[in-house]
N, C-alpha and C positions, 0 to 999 in steps of 0.2 A: 478571426482566427479560422484557419481551415479545418475541415472535418478531419483531415489527416493529422494535423497538429493536436487537435483535441483528443483524437483517438490515441495518438502516440503518448500524450501525457497521461491519459487514462491507463494505458498499458504500463507506463512507468509506475503509476500509483499501485496498480495490481502487483507488479513485479517486486516492488520495493517496500510494500506495506510492512512486511515483517521487520525489515531493517529500520524503517522509520519508527515503528513502534518501539523497538529496542533503544534506538538512539534518543527518542523523545522521553521515554520512561526513565532512562538513565539521567538525562538532563533535569527532568522534573524532580527526581529524587535529590539530586545535588543542590537544587535551588529551593526546595520546599522545606519550611520549618516543621518541626515535630508538631503534630496536632493532638488534641485531646482524644479524638476518636481513632487513634492509631491502632492497627490490628495487634492482636496478642501474638507474642512469639510462638513459633512452632518448634517444639523440641525435635532434635534429630531422630530420637528413638520412636517418635510417632509417625515418621514417614514409612511408607510401605517399601518393600525391597526394591521394586522397580524404580521408585523415586530416589531412593538412596543410591542406587547404581548410577542413575543419570546425574545426580548431584554430588557424586563422590569427590570431585575436586574441591568441594566446599566443606567436606565432612569435618575437618579439623577445626574450622572456625564457624561452622553453621550456627551453633548456639550463641555466638557473640555477634552475629550479623543483626542489623536492625530488622525489626519485625516486618516492615513494609518491603524491604529488600528480599527477605525470605519469601514473602507472599508473591512477589513478582517472579522470582525464580521458580517457585512451586507452580504458579499458574502456567508459566511457559513449559515446564516439565510435563504437567498434566495434559496440556494441549498437544504436545509432541507425542506423548504416549497414546493419545486417543486417535492419532492420525493413522491412515492406512500407509502401507509401504510406498504407494505411488504419491500420496500427499507429502510424505517425508522427503521423497526424492525431489519433488518440485520445490519444497521449502528450502532444501539444501542448495539447489541450483539458484534460487532467487537470492539467498543470502550470499552465495559466492559472487553473483553478479553485483550485488550491493557492495561487497568488500572491494571489488575491482574498480569501482567508480572513483573518480577524482573527488576531492572535497567540493569543488564547484558543481559537479554533476549531482552529488548528494544534496547540496543546498537547493538546486533547481528541482530535484525530485520532491524534497520536503515542501517547497513552496507550492508545487503542483498539487501535492496531496492536500495541503491546507486549503487551497482554492477549491478543490473538488469537495472537500468536507463542508465547506461553507456554502455550496450550491444548494438550492432547494431540491427536495427529493425528486421532483419531476426532471430537473436538469441532470441530476446524478444518473437517473435511469436512462436519459438520452445519451449521456457520455458512455455508459456501459453498452448501450445498443450500438453506438458508433464503433466501439472497440470490437464488439462481436462481428459487425459487418466488415471491419478492416481485417480481422483475422481470417475471414472467409476468402479474401482476395489472394490471388497468387502473388509471389514476390514481384513478378513483372508488372502486374496491375498496380501494386503499391508504388513501384518505382515510377510508373507513368503518372500516377496521381501526384506524387511528390514533385516530379519535374514540371507538370502542368501548373501546379501552384507556384513553384519557384520562378518559372518563366513568365508568369502573369504580371501585368502592370498593377499598380495599386487600384486603379479603377476596375480592372478586370477581376481582381480579387474581391473587391467590394460587391460587384455584380454577382459573383459566384456565391458569396455569403448571403446576399439578399435572396437569390433563387433558393438556396438551401433553407433559409428561414421560412419562405413561402411554402415550400414543400412540407416542412415540418408542421406548419400551422394547418395546412389542409389535412394532413394525416391525423392531427390532434382533434379535429372537429368530428363529432359523432355523425353518422350517416343520417340523411334526412328522408 
């Protein structure tokens, strides 16, 4: 797989992590049976005014929601309230991009996310580093990289990957 594709997938992971989290947590809730260690319900009256304002659309039925759903909503609300305005803006933009994806694109993003999460920590760090390097490229440089990969034969792609692996191994060795 090319550095570009790895980096692009890592970018998708970063961009859609919020959406994947919400989608996965909703699915997990729908499929998981009630457990003995279920969280205790949180009464509406115990929420602070900012939390109540953010969760206002649930106010009428809050006390009848399952406790684990209340906790998920409350965690998300608290995360949101702790964000800076810039972080909120980025999160809204990511969520909007997620909503505009086709179901197939969402599935691919989820698969990429799960592959990333199953990588060893060193490889996750390498994916993040590749993403940072990709972001530093100009749009023209990214396009040239994409075209170079797309126009390469399978053998050329294999050689490119092998050279990349060798460079990475040399960088990983401590200086002697």
